N, C-alpha and C positions, 0 to 999 in steps of 0.2 A: 550493505557487505558489498566489495567490489569484487570482478570478478575472480581476481588475482588471489584474490582471500581464499575465497569460497575451491579455487580449485587448490591451493596449499591447506587447505582445510583436507578437503576426499585423498589429496595424495600422501598424506600425513598420516590419516585414521589407517588406510587401505596399509600405510607401509607397518605401522604399528601392530594390525591385527594378522597380519602375512609372517612376522617377525613369532608373535604367539605363537600360532599356528605349527611351524617349524621349529621350537623351541618344546611346543606338547608332541609332535610329532618324532623326536630323538627316542622318547621314554615310550610310544602307544606300541597298542602289539600289531602284527601284520594282520593284516585285514578289518583295522579300528576297534576301535572297544566295544561294537554294537557285535552280537552274535548273530545277529541276521539283520543284514543290511536292509534290507526290503521293507522289514517290520518300522525299521527307523528313518527312514525314507518317506513312508505315508505320514508319521507321527512328524517328521518335519514340515508335509504338504502342509496337513493341518495349519500347523503353527503360521507358517509364512501366507496360506491363505486367509486366517484371520487378522494380517496383517496390513496384507493388503489393501481386504476390504475396507477395513478403516481408516488407512492412510488414504486410498483413493476419495471417503467421504470425506476426510478432513481437505483432501485439496481440493473438491469441488467449493466445501465451505469459505474457504480462504479465496479460490477466484472467484468468488463470486461477489465478494467484499473486495477484492480488487478490481475487479469492472467496475463496480457502483463505484466507489469513490473517483474513477477514470470519470466516468460518464457524468457524475455528479459537479466534478472540478471544469469540464467543458461545459455543461448546462449552464452551472452558474455565470461563465464566462460569455456564453452568449446572451443571456439574461440582462449583464452588467449593459452591455452594448448595446439594447434593446432599450435599455431603463435612459438611457443619455438621449435616442432623438423622444422617447415620451416627453423627459424633462425640458424639451424647447417651447412645447407646445404646452407648460402649467404656465401659470400665472407669472408676470416678470419679476412680481417682488422675491420669487423663490426660484424662478430660473436657471438663473446663472449657478447659486449658492447649492442647489442640488445637482447641479453638473460638476464643479469643484469636488465637491465632496463624492460624485461617483468613480471621481479617478483616482483619488485618496483612498476609497475601497479598494480598487482596483489594485493600486499601488502596492496597500496592505496587506492583501489575498500572496500577490505575490513576492512577499519583501518579505517582513517580518512576520504573519502570518504562516506564511509556508514553511520558515526557519524554527517555529514553535512545533510545527507538527512531525516536523522531520525529528527533532525533539523530545518529542511526544510530552513536553510541556500545555497545550496547548490546551488542553481537558475541555470543561463544557464553558470557556470564555466565549464571548462573543466580540464581532469584530467590532473595534469601541465606532467606527463610521457607520457600521447599519443604525445604531444608536441616534445619530445626528442625522443623520436619511430622513429617521421619522419624525425627530423635534422639527428640522426645516420642514417636512410637510403640514406636519399640525399649522401652520401659520400661512399654506393657501387658501386664496379665498377665490376656488374658481367660480365665475359669473356665468361665462359666455361657454354653448355647447359646447364647444371644441376642447374649454379649457377643464371643464363636467366628465367628460369621456374620457379626457388624457388621465384626470384624477384618480378615476375608475381603473381603469387600463394600467396604471403605475401601481398602484395598492394588490391587482392581481400579480404583475411583474416579482413587485416584493415578496410575497408568498412564494413562488413560483423559487425564487433566489435563494429564499432563505432554508427551503425545502432541498435545491441543490446542492448547500455548504452543508446542511445536516450528512447527507449522502458523500462528499467528500472529506467532511474530518471522523465517518465514520469507521476509515479505513488505517486512521492515524494509529488508533489506541491497538487494533489487533483485535480479533473476532476469534482465535482459538485461546479456550478457558486454558487453564495452569492442568487441570484431571485429564485433557487429552492428550498432553504434551508427555505430562509423568506416563502416561499408561503406553504412548510413544516410543518413548525412549527405554522404558521398563522391557515392552516387545522387543526392542532393538538387540537389550541386553544377552533378552533369552536366548533369541536367536544366533548371537555372537555366542555363546556361552556352547548352545548346542551343538553349533558348528564344527568347536574343538574336540568332542567326541567320534566324529567322522576323520579325526587327524589316523593314519595308516602310514608305518614304519615300511611298508611293503611298496608302497607307489613312490614317486619320484616327486624330487622337493616343489619341483614347478608347478605338477597337477596338483598337491597338495597347497600350491600358496595363489595357485590360478582358482582350484576351488574359492576358498577363503576371501578373496582379495575381489572377486566379480560382485561375491555377495556384501561385503561390508560399502563398496564403494556405490553401489545402487542404491543401500538403505543411507547413508552421510547423505547423497546427494538428492535423497528424497525431503529428507529431514532439512538440509536448505532452500530446497526451492519453497515448503513449507516458511521457513522465517523469511524469506524474501514476498510472499504474498501475504506472510500478514504484517509488515510492516513495508506495504510498499513505495512510501514517501523518503526517495534517498538517492545520494548523486550515481550509483552505480549504474551498472547497464541494466536498462529495462526499468527503473524505477522512475517514480512519476514524477514528472517536475510541473512548472505554472507555464507551460508552454500558452495554453491556451488564454490564460487570463495577459500572458504577456502580451500575446498576440491580439488582445484586443486592447488595451492601450493604444499602439498601431493604429487600431482601425477608427476607436473615441479621438485621437487625433487628429486625424483624417478628414471628419465628420465635422469637428468643430470650425469655427470660423478664424481668421486672422485674429480677430479682436479676442475670441475666447482663450484662443490658444497664450494670449499676454496677459490671462488674469493670474493674478495671483492666489496660488492651490494653497489651503491651510496644511499640508504637508509636505516632509523631504520627498525625496524620490525611494525611501523606502516606506511609506506609507506612517511613518512615524507623524502624530500632530505637532505642529510647530508650535 
């Protein structure tokens, strides 16, 4: 969701709430519908506090998922660059092929895989190049101490890469369950209805509009923030983008020799297999 759309939603929701409040105010008694304003304010405080505590918990949950996805994307990109270096120490029979497949892996993450995360269609599908990398590695027959050490290191890096990938895609499906969303919207509706009973024909219209508008604007803004944190992969402001993996592709290109740069890759620029 873009920033402009979010602002439009907040303004529209606030405007509608203010119009409803002013319409109710026309027939409201002087002093509001409550005979005891202090008691009503106390009940509203309990309602607002419960909503704030729940909202704070959910925001913390969503932000943790957002930060985990961001850190996972950066770790995965860094490990891919390290694996390219490790591949150069493996037997020559698989070294070039592993290097090419790592480039395709990075292209796939920054290309088609990232698009599927944004669309929410990635699911539990594996990166196809991860399977090809494993199949290629099985043909490696390390003999020298250097090759054996590189082989062991590669396996460690592969496990770390898959763990980082899991952290990255974890945020693509959203972590806030439907019951929490239902409770948040239900509580928001209760607060809105409760605010209408504070309509007071004896107060100025501007004061009544400010009373309702500020509350609704804050609630809608917080719900939009939750939506943003729950689905962080998008093109809008603050959205997670494949910058780390794109930077890794540039690093890999700098690390490869002129001959390796001219090798035929088994994928296109988006990471699709040829």
